[in-house]
All heavy atoms as an XYZ file, in Angstrom:
699
protein
N      16.491    -29.057      5.084
C      17.322    -28.910      6.227
C      16.481    -27.903      7.089
O      16.015    -26.894      6.702
C      18.653    -28.346      5.963
C      19.457    -27.919      7.051
S      21.069    -27.240      6.593
C      22.067    -28.647      6.558
N      16.264    -28.318      8.318
C      15.582    -27.412      9.318
C      16.270    -26.104      9.500
O      17.523    -25.986      9.373
C      15.414    -28.220     10.690
C      15.796    -29.621     10.272
C      16.569    -29.603      8.976
N      15.535    -25.036      9.884
C      16.018    -23.684      9.873
C      17.173    -23.598     10.940
O      18.310    -23.047     10.577
C      14.957    -22.651     10.302
C      15.533    -21.385     10.707
C      14.009    -22.488      9.219
N      17.037    -24.115     12.090
C      18.100    -24.200     13.099
C      19.444    -24.847     12.707
O      20.532    -24.440     12.915
C      17.666    -24.784     14.391
C      16.741    -23.823     15.197
C      17.434    -22.440     15.608
O      18.545    -22.507     16.152
N      16.697    -21.458     15.272
N      19.275    -26.015     11.902
C      20.392    -26.652     11.417
C      21.090    -25.850     10.346
O      22.371    -25.828     10.323
C      19.939    -28.005     10.765
N      20.372    -25.158      9.480
C      20.948    -24.226      8.504
C      21.679    -23.102      9.161
O      22.796    -22.726      8.836
C      19.853    -23.729      7.505
N      20.990    -22.527     10.122
C      21.771    -21.411     10.899
C      22.847    -21.844     11.541
O      23.908    -21.112     11.424
C      20.661    -20.809     11.870
C      19.554    -20.034     11.311
C      18.652    -19.450     12.324
N      17.480    -18.861     11.769
C      16.456    -18.355     12.419
N      16.335    -18.636     13.718
N      15.505    -17.796     11.729
N      22.925    -23.023     12.148
C      24.202    -23.452     12.850
C      25.273    -23.700     11.812
O      26.388    -23.316     11.992
C      23.799    -24.809     13.592
C      24.981    -25.447     14.363
C      25.637    -24.430     15.270
C      24.527    -26.698     15.052
N      24.957    -24.305     10.650
C      25.961    -24.665      9.638
C      26.528    -23.400      9.031
O      27.659    -23.273      8.942
C      25.271    -25.405      8.516
N      25.606    -22.368      8.851
C      26.098    -21.073      8.329
C      26.866    -20.277      9.333
O      27.893    -19.698      8.962
C      24.961    -20.254      7.870
C      24.314    -20.843      6.564
O      24.953    -21.562      5.787
N      22.998    -20.723      6.469
N      26.449    -20.369     10.647
C      27.216    -19.677     11.652
C      28.628    -20.275     11.803
O      29.584    -19.597     11.961
C      26.442    -19.661     13.010
C      27.187    -18.996     14.153
C      27.416    -17.578     13.874
C      26.332    -19.160     15.430
N      28.662    -21.606     11.782
C      29.980    -22.280     11.910
C      30.905    -21.927     10.685
O      32.135    -21.758     10.924
C      29.808    -23.776     12.044
C      29.296    -24.134     13.342
C      29.104    -25.653     13.480
N      28.714    -26.053     14.750
C      28.224    -27.209     15.106
N      28.023    -28.133     14.172
N      27.890    -27.502     16.398
N      30.292    -21.742      9.534
C      31.161    -21.413      8.397
C      31.653    -19.981      8.526
O      32.779    -19.643      8.122
C      30.411    -21.674      7.073
O      29.386    -20.821      6.865
N      30.767    -19.057      9.056
C      31.216    -17.630      9.298
C      32.379    -17.655     10.216
O      33.378    -17.032     10.045
C      30.010    -16.934      9.748
C      30.441    -15.516     10.316
C      28.965    -16.619      8.642
N      32.245    -18.419     11.312
C      33.206    -18.452     12.340
C      34.547    -19.105     11.839
O      35.628    -18.536     12.102
C      32.746    -19.243     13.663
C      31.585    -18.488     14.292
C      33.903    -19.476     14.597
C      31.891    -17.049     14.775
N      34.450    -20.055     11.087
C      35.713    -20.560     10.447
C      36.450    -19.556      9.646
O      37.583    -19.438      9.640
C      35.431    -21.848      9.571
C      35.301    -23.146     10.303
C      35.324    -24.387      9.465
N      34.160    -24.407      8.452
C      33.048    -24.869      8.684
N      32.694    -25.281      9.832
N      32.043    -24.802      7.606
N      35.602    -18.818      8.884
C      36.243    -17.759      8.042
C      36.892    -16.696      8.938
O      38.016    -16.258      8.612
C      35.163    -17.077      7.125
C      35.725    -15.936      6.262
C      36.710    -16.370      5.334
C      34.650    -15.232      5.580
N      36.199    -16.247      9.946
C      36.824    -15.286     10.868
C      38.110    -15.894     11.546
O      39.021    -15.078     11.634
C      35.777    -14.886     11.935
C      34.557    -14.199     11.421
C      33.565    -13.856     12.537
C      34.885    -12.894     10.722
N      38.111    -17.120     11.894
C      39.297    -17.717     12.446
C      40.446    -17.675     11.452
O      41.605    -17.392     11.801
C      39.019    -19.106     12.924
C      38.244    -19.220     14.179
C      37.695    -20.568     14.518
O      37.720    -21.506     13.689
O      37.211    -20.725     15.649
N      40.133    -17.940     10.169
C      41.112    -17.842      9.065
C      41.689    -16.459      8.893
O      42.865    -16.355      8.549
C      40.535    -18.494      7.781
C      40.247    -19.877      7.676
C      39.515    -20.319      6.524
O      39.294    -19.472      5.647
O      39.105    -21.459      6.471
N      40.840    -15.551      9.167
C      41.308    -14.174      9.048
C      42.052    -13.700     10.349
O      42.324    -12.404     10.367
C      40.119    -13.214      8.813
C      39.539    -13.506      7.373
C      40.404    -13.180      6.212
O      41.203    -12.245      6.319
O      40.444    -13.857      5.271
N      42.229    -14.493     11.361
C      42.871    -14.031     12.560
C      42.122    -13.799     13.697
O      42.704    -13.478     14.782
N      40.774    -13.780     13.636
C      39.935    -13.550     14.793
C      39.617    -14.900     15.459
O      38.620    -15.564     15.171
C      38.535    -12.889     14.385
C      38.754    -11.475     13.633
C      37.440    -10.973     13.181
C      39.409    -10.507     14.665
N      40.489    -15.304     16.297
C      40.388    -16.671     16.907
C      39.701    -16.841     18.180
O      39.346    -17.881     18.581
C      41.779    -17.218     17.036
C      42.406    -17.409     15.606
C      42.728    -16.406     17.887
N      39.416    -15.651     18.921
C      38.804    -15.850     20.155
C      37.282    -15.521     19.932
O      36.987    -14.744     19.021
C      39.346    -14.785     21.262
O      38.990    -13.485     20.764
C      40.757    -14.987     21.423
N      36.463    -16.094     20.849
C      35.018    -15.754     20.653
C      34.753    -14.240     20.951
O      33.815    -13.680     20.313
C      34.225    -16.626     21.655
C      34.218    -18.058     21.405
C      33.459    -18.475     20.074
N      33.507    -19.804     19.799
C      34.279    -20.296     18.864
N      34.941    -19.455     17.969
N      34.421    -21.584     18.584
N      35.547    -13.717     21.836
C      35.357    -12.259     22.035
C      35.683    -11.423     20.840
O      34.822    -10.548     20.420
C      36.250    -11.717     23.253
C      35.939    -10.274     23.546
C      34.438    -10.112     23.971
O      33.841    -10.664     24.862
N      33.779     -9.140     23.335
N      36.693    -11.744     20.138
C      37.008    -10.992     18.883
C      36.001    -11.213     17.853
O      35.677    -10.288     16.992
C      38.485    -11.274     18.386
O      38.496    -12.651     17.963
N      35.393    -12.430     17.792
C      34.417    -12.740     16.756
C      33.063    -11.975     17.109
O      32.440    -11.400     16.250
C      34.146    -14.293     16.614
C      35.375    -14.988     16.213
C      35.401    -16.442     16.549
O      34.583    -16.910     17.331
N      36.486    -17.133     16.125
N      32.756    -11.965     18.518
C      31.524    -11.215     18.836
C      31.725     -9.795     18.596
O      30.758     -9.046     18.152
C      31.294    -11.462     20.393
N      32.946     -9.212     18.744
C      33.267     -7.876     18.543
C      32.988     -7.573     16.965
O      32.362     -6.522     16.613
C      34.643     -7.472     18.898
C      34.935     -7.353     20.396
O      33.957     -7.365     21.136
O      36.116     -7.395     20.707
N      33.532     -8.402     16.162
C      33.359     -8.274     14.759
C      31.796     -8.283     14.295
O      31.410     -7.504     13.388
C      34.048     -9.354     13.906
C      33.917     -9.256     12.490
C      34.834     -8.388     11.755
C      32.977     -9.963     11.773
C      34.656     -8.156     10.416
C      32.865     -9.732     10.392
C      33.748     -8.895      9.712
O      33.669     -8.766      8.369
N      31.092     -9.042     15.049
C      29.632     -9.039     14.688
C      28.842     -8.023     15.541
O      27.647     -8.111     15.803
C      29.021    -10.560     15.083
C      29.662    -11.640     14.255
C      29.127    -12.974     14.733
C      29.223    -11.415     12.799
N      29.593     -6.903     15.869
C      29.076     -5.769     16.551
C      28.396     -6.073     17.819
O      27.424     -5.485     18.286
C      27.963     -5.096     15.628
C      28.575     -4.407     14.398
O      29.755     -4.134     14.395
O      27.881     -4.313     13.335
N      28.966     -7.083     18.551
C      28.484     -7.418     19.950
C      27.014     -7.662     19.996
O      26.367     -7.257     20.949
C      29.050     -6.418     20.874
C      30.463     -6.331     20.998
O      31.107     -7.409     21.340
N      31.123     -5.184     20.739
N      26.401     -8.304     19.027
C      25.019     -8.562     19.016
C      24.787     -9.618     20.053
O      23.631     -9.749     20.557
C      24.569     -9.095     17.639
N      25.755    -10.452     20.408
C      25.658    -11.347     21.547
C      27.033    -11.351     22.247
O      27.968    -10.898     21.653
C      25.335    -12.836     21.038
C      23.963    -12.937     20.435
C      26.454    -13.275     20.078
N      27.045    -11.931     23.430
C      28.272    -12.040     24.194
C      29.048    -13.147     23.616
O      28.513    -14.035     22.949
C      27.955    -12.354     25.684
O      27.364    -13.588     25.841
C      27.094    -11.233     26.313
N      30.335    -13.255     24.045
C      31.219    -14.325     23.526
C      30.730    -15.638     23.986
O      30.733    -16.667     23.295
C      32.733    -14.037     24.020
N      30.174    -15.679     25.236
C      29.726    -17.011     25.796
C      28.421    -17.390     25.130
O      28.231    -18.643     24.894
C      29.514    -16.897     27.322
O      28.530    -15.888     27.583
N      27.567    -16.440     24.688
C      26.361    -16.742     23.934
C      26.724    -17.241     22.547
O      26.047    -18.225     22.095
C      25.443    -15.542     23.957
C      24.069    -15.808     23.148
C      23.171    -16.813     23.859
N      22.061    -17.011     22.994
C      21.647    -18.241     22.597
N      22.289    -19.293     22.928
N      20.572    -18.376     21.852
N      27.694    -16.652     21.976
C      28.119    -17.078     20.636
C      28.645    -18.486     20.677
O      28.237    -19.350     19.916
C      29.240    -16.168     20.162
C      29.814    -16.490     18.782
C      28.825    -16.458     17.625
C      30.993    -15.514     18.454
N      29.383    -18.839     21.828
C      29.790    -20.241     21.948
C      28.776    -21.213     22.213
O      28.669    -22.255     21.615
C      30.860    -20.325     23.101
C      31.444    -21.664     23.323
C      32.182    -22.169     22.193
O      33.096    -21.516     21.691
N      31.882    -23.344     21.623
N      27.721    -20.825     22.973
C      26.476    -21.545     23.223
C      25.751    -21.876     21.872
O      25.387    -23.052     21.719
C      25.562    -20.889     24.179
N      25.634    -20.944     21.015
C      25.003    -21.118     19.725
C      25.830    -22.067     18.901
O      25.248    -23.015     18.261
C      24.806    -19.808     18.985
C      23.717    -19.010     19.577
S      23.265    -17.579     18.569
C      24.689    -16.475     18.935
N      27.142    -22.014     18.872
C      27.982    -22.943     18.172
C      28.023    -24.289     18.737
O      28.184    -25.292     17.964
C      29.432    -22.393     18.197
C      29.723    -21.156     17.356
C      31.061    -20.493     17.673
C      29.545    -21.415     15.843
N      27.604    -24.416     19.948
C      27.420    -25.680     20.609
C      26.102    -26.371     20.371
O      25.813    -27.384     20.914
C      27.818    -25.695     22.140
C      29.193    -25.363     22.475
O      30.162    -25.622     21.516
O      29.595    -24.884     23.522
N      25.152    -25.624     19.749
C      23.879    -26.176     19.487
C      22.696    -25.464     20.083
O      21.519    -25.842     19.944
N      22.967    -24.361     20.826
C      21.856    -23.597     21.351
C      21.068    -22.872     20.377
O      21.557    -22.695     19.222
C      22.454    -22.621     22.425
O      21.431    -21.853     23.078
N      19.863    -22.547     20.676
C      18.924    -21.827     19.716
C      19.500    -20.564     19.117
O      20.145    -19.776     19.850
C      17.642    -21.552     20.356
C      16.612    -20.954     19.436
N      15.828    -21.743     18.654
C      16.180    -19.633     19.214
C      15.035    -20.996     17.950
N      15.228    -19.741     18.303
N      19.462    -20.432     17.848
C      19.951    -19.205     17.204
C      18.676    -18.387     16.744
O      17.941    -18.837     15.902
C      20.841    -19.495     15.939
C      21.920    -20.472     16.339
C      21.251    -18.225     15.195
C      22.829    -20.974     15.168
N      18.432    -17.267     17.476
C      17.284    -16.479     17.314
C      17.320    -15.763     15.888
O      18.262    -15.493     15.303
C      17.111    -15.445     18.404
C      16.843    -16.139     19.829
N      15.576    -16.459     19.991
C      17.667    -16.410     20.748
C      15.711    -17.115     21.299
N      16.984    -17.060     21.691
N      16.138    -15.506     15.427
C      15.936    -14.844     14.180
C      16.619    -13.501     14.097
O      17.320    -13.137     13.082
C      14.429    -14.647     13.879
O      13.758    -15.958     13.764
C      14.213    -13.975     12.514
N      16.488    -12.653     15.201
C      17.105    -11.292     15.190
C      18.625    -11.476     15.109
O      19.235    -10.612     14.434
C      16.740    -10.595     16.526
C      15.331    -10.108     16.594
C      14.978     -9.443     17.859
C      15.073     -9.125     15.408
N      19.183    -12.357     15.784
C      20.661    -12.600     15.581
C      21.027    -13.058     14.160
O      21.994    -12.487     13.570
C      21.221    -13.570     16.647
C      22.740    -13.845     16.446
C      23.643    -12.939     16.836
C      23.136    -14.983     15.808
C      24.967    -13.046     16.600
C      24.545    -15.241     15.616
C      25.448    -14.298     15.965
N      20.366    -13.941     13.618
C      20.557    -14.428     12.248
C      20.442    -13.262     11.288
O      21.316    -13.080     10.420
C      19.511    -15.534     11.838
N      19.370    -12.385     11.451
C      19.307    -11.197     10.609
C      20.496    -10.232     10.828
O      20.877     -9.601      9.876
C      17.912    -10.621     10.870
C      16.775    -11.475     10.394
C      15.407    -10.837     10.572
O      15.376     -9.833     11.411
O      14.381    -11.387     10.139
N      20.934    -10.131     11.982
C      22.055     -9.210     12.305
C      23.311     -9.715     11.604
O      23.995     -8.885     11.043
C      22.294     -9.076     13.789
C      23.328     -8.184     14.167
N      23.298     -6.772     14.143
C      24.689     -8.384     14.344
C      24.374     -6.265     14.477
N      25.268     -7.220     14.599
N      23.523    -10.955     11.668
C      24.699    -11.525     10.972
C      24.566    -11.332      9.509
O      25.609    -10.925      8.811
C      24.882    -13.052     11.232
C      25.950    -13.680     10.343
C      25.276    -13.274     12.676
N      23.353    -11.465      8.935
C      23.225    -11.224      7.429
C      23.510     -9.805      7.148
O      24.203     -9.502      6.138
C      21.810    -11.484      7.110
C      21.434    -13.041      7.179
C      19.951    -13.248      7.190
O      19.105    -12.243      7.207
O      19.538    -14.413      7.236
N      23.112     -8.921      7.935
C      23.392     -7.481      7.728
C      24.895     -7.116      7.862
O      25.447     -6.535      6.970
C      22.647     -6.616      8.773
C      22.932     -5.247      8.721
N      22.385     -4.329      7.754
C      23.666     -4.368      9.531
C      22.776     -3.114      7.938
N      23.623     -3.066      8.949
N      25.587     -7.716      8.885
C      27.033     -7.427      9.019
C      27.717     -7.945      7.867
O      28.768     -7.386      7.416
C      27.436     -7.998     10.360
C      28.995     -7.991     10.426
C      26.890     -7.254     11.515
N      27.380     -9.082      7.236
C      28.104     -9.790      6.232
C      27.646     -9.444      4.892
O      28.077     -9.925      3.855
C      28.039    -11.285      6.370
C      28.600    -11.909      7.767
C      28.393    -13.401      7.698
C      30.122    -11.523      7.792
N      26.624     -8.525      4.767
C      26.128     -8.001      3.476
C      25.495     -9.152      2.702
O      25.679     -9.266      1.492
C      27.172     -7.324      2.642
C      27.783     -6.114      3.397
C      29.044     -6.193      3.881
C      27.102     -4.936      3.499
C      29.560     -5.197      4.593
C      27.561     -3.864      4.120
C      28.945     -3.976      4.691
N      24.808    -10.012      3.427
C      24.100    -11.117      2.851
C      22.622    -10.821      2.675
O      22.046    -10.086      3.460
C      24.296    -12.457      3.644
C      25.644    -12.913      3.763
C      26.132    -13.401      2.395
C      27.582    -13.949      2.500
N      27.997    -14.401      1.271
N      21.937    -11.380      1.718
C      20.494    -11.206      1.603
C      19.726    -11.709      2.875
O      20.166    -12.628      3.505
C      20.093    -11.998      0.301
C      21.159    -12.898      0.166
C      22.442    -12.356      0.754
N      18.557    -11.006      3.042
C      17.736    -11.448      4.214
C      17.307    -12.913      4.021
O      16.834    -13.345      2.939
C      16.498    -10.508      4.252
C      15.689    -10.832      5.488
C      14.567     -9.781      5.621
N      13.876    -10.072      6.847
C      13.367     -9.182      7.677
N      13.472     -7.896      7.224
N      12.733     -9.514      8.736
N      17.385    -13.689      5.092
C      17.113    -15.087      5.023
C      18.304    -16.025      4.755
O      18.074    -17.181      4.872
N      19.437    -15.397      4.395
C      20.620    -16.221      4.018
C      21.045    -17.194      5.244
O      21.316    -18.365      4.922
C      21.757    -15.368      3.740
C      23.038    -16.032      3.393
C      23.346    -16.427      2.069
C      24.139    -16.370      4.151
N      24.601    -17.109      2.175
C      25.080    -17.089      3.358
C      24.345    -16.225      5.550
C      26.235    -17.524      3.963
C      25.486    -16.796      6.088
C      26.460    -17.430      5.267
N      21.014    -16.745      6.446
C      21.387    -17.532      7.549
C      20.430    -18.710      7.738
O      20.802    -19.815      8.333
C      21.485    -16.754      8.865
C      22.684    -15.943      9.028
S      24.165    -16.883      9.384
C      23.734    -17.441     11.160
N      19.247    -18.564      7.284
C      18.250    -19.706      7.531
C      18.047    -20.565      6.393
O      17.212    -21.537      6.427
C      16.794    -18.978      7.820
O      16.961    -18.157      8.994
N      18.854    -20.455      5.344
C      18.872    -21.358      4.186
C      20.077    -22.209      4.064
O      21.158    -21.752      4.509
C      18.602    -20.495      2.965
C      17.408    -19.669      2.893
C      17.359    -18.689      1.790
O      18.425    -18.553      0.989
O      16.345    -18.048      1.528
N      19.891    -23.392      3.518
C      21.100    -24.241      3.317
C      21.872    -23.809      2.081
O      21.363    -23.482      1.039
C      20.597    -25.651      3.056
S      21.979    -26.821      2.768
N      23.110    -23.596      2.388
C      24.024    -23.167      1.217
C      25.152    -24.147      1.196
O      26.155    -23.967      1.723
C      24.568    -21.751      1.445
C      23.596    -20.693      1.782
N      22.880    -20.086      0.751
C      23.109    -20.219      2.877
C      21.992    -19.334      1.317
N      22.148    -19.290      2.655
N      24.879    -25.259      0.482
C      25.827    -26.358      0.564
C      27.218    -25.989      0.408
O      28.125    -26.262      1.270
C      25.494    -27.459     -0.508
O      25.399    -26.942     -1.728
N      27.637    -25.314     -0.651
C      29.013    -24.865     -0.871
C      29.388    -23.713      0.195
O      30.435    -23.869      0.790
C      29.234    -24.312     -2.292
N      28.513    -22.896      0.423
C      28.878    -21.829      1.431
C      28.937    -22.308      2.837
O      29.820    -21.905      3.580
C      27.807    -20.648      1.345
C      27.940    -19.936      0.046
C      26.757    -18.906     -0.123
O      25.832    -18.960      0.743
O      26.734    -18.138     -1.017
N      28.093    -23.238      3.224
C      28.127    -23.742      4.565
C      29.384    -24.592      4.789
O      29.762    -24.673      5.968
C      26.832    -24.573      4.709
N      29.912    -25.189      3.717
C      31.128    -25.863      3.906
C      32.428    -24.992      3.892
O      33.266    -25.259      4.876
C      31.305    -26.920      2.866
C      30.258    -28.023      2.804
C      30.446    -28.955      1.555
C      30.323    -28.825      4.013
N      32.543    -23.981      3.116
C      33.686    -23.242      3.096
C      33.453    -21.689      2.777
O      34.452    -20.949      2.659
C      34.731    -23.724      1.990
C      34.130    -23.619      0.610
O      33.053    -23.046      0.361
O      34.790    -24.112     -0.333
N      32.251    -21.303      2.687
C      31.856    -19.848      2.490
C      32.700    -19.309      1.340
O      33.206    -18.131      1.485
C      32.022    -19.081      3.786
C      30.696    -18.489      4.162
S      30.809    -17.440      5.562
C      30.677    -15.850      4.793
N      32.765    -20.016      0.237
C      33.597    -19.550     -0.835
C      32.996    -18.349     -1.604
O      33.818    -17.518     -2.145
C      33.726    -20.719     -1.893
N      31.755    -18.132     -1.462
C      31.071    -16.998     -2.294
C      31.084    -15.808     -1.430
O      30.500    -15.757     -0.294
C      29.631    -17.414     -2.581
C      28.924    -16.459     -3.429
C      27.540    -16.800     -3.662
O      27.258    -18.003     -4.103
O      26.531    -16.017     -3.341
N      31.656    -14.729     -1.856
C      31.662    -13.465     -1.228
C      32.003    -13.395      0.226
O      31.203    -13.028      1.054
C      30.282    -12.724     -1.491
C      29.928    -12.463     -2.889
O      30.806    -12.214     -3.691
O      28.704    -12.821     -3.174
N      33.212    -13.899      0.607
C      33.564    -13.770      1.928
C      33.690    -12.387      2.473
O      34.122    -11.488      1.714
C      34.915    -14.551      1.990
C      35.477    -14.416      0.652
C      34.319    -14.353     -0.204
N      33.247    -12.024      3.678
C      33.373    -10.737      4.152
C      34.892    -10.342      4.374
O      35.732    -11.271      4.724
C      32.586    -10.752      5.529
C      32.734    -12.135      5.942
C      32.680    -12.962      4.693
N      35.176     -9.090      4.241
C      36.569     -8.625      4.588
C      36.599     -8.347      6.028
O      35.818     -7.655      6.560
C      36.810     -7.356      3.657
C      36.949     -7.611      2.308
C      37.392     -6.398      1.453
O      38.068     -5.532      2.026
O      37.083     -6.375      0.319
N      37.656     -8.817      6.609
C      37.936     -8.675      8.053
C      39.012     -7.597      8.157
O      40.088     -7.844      7.655
C      38.303    -10.002      8.770
C      38.564     -9.705     10.249
C      37.238    -10.967      8.546
N      38.686     -6.604      8.957
C      39.774     -5.585      9.211
C      39.952     -5.369     10.645
O      39.068     -5.540     11.461
C      39.332     -4.230      8.549
O      38.162     -3.764      9.111
N      41.257     -5.106     11.120
C      41.519     -4.835     12.472
C      41.520     -5.946     13.279
O      41.255     -6.602     14.023
């Protein structure tokens, strides 16, 4: 799987988890990710825009994932992020 495809699949699974935890707006999701990108940029990435390495690494840091996690295919995780979901507070 190409890196961008893996990042997109993993970002979409992260967003699905955040939505399940009650963070349903792009702004609340961007806030949870420490405002590394704007809500509109987050939406653009979810729509297929380029996901930069620095953003991918930031998401890994916020979610306590190992470096490179966003750029790798995680078949089970990309579908439902069943392994070690982050705790969402507030």
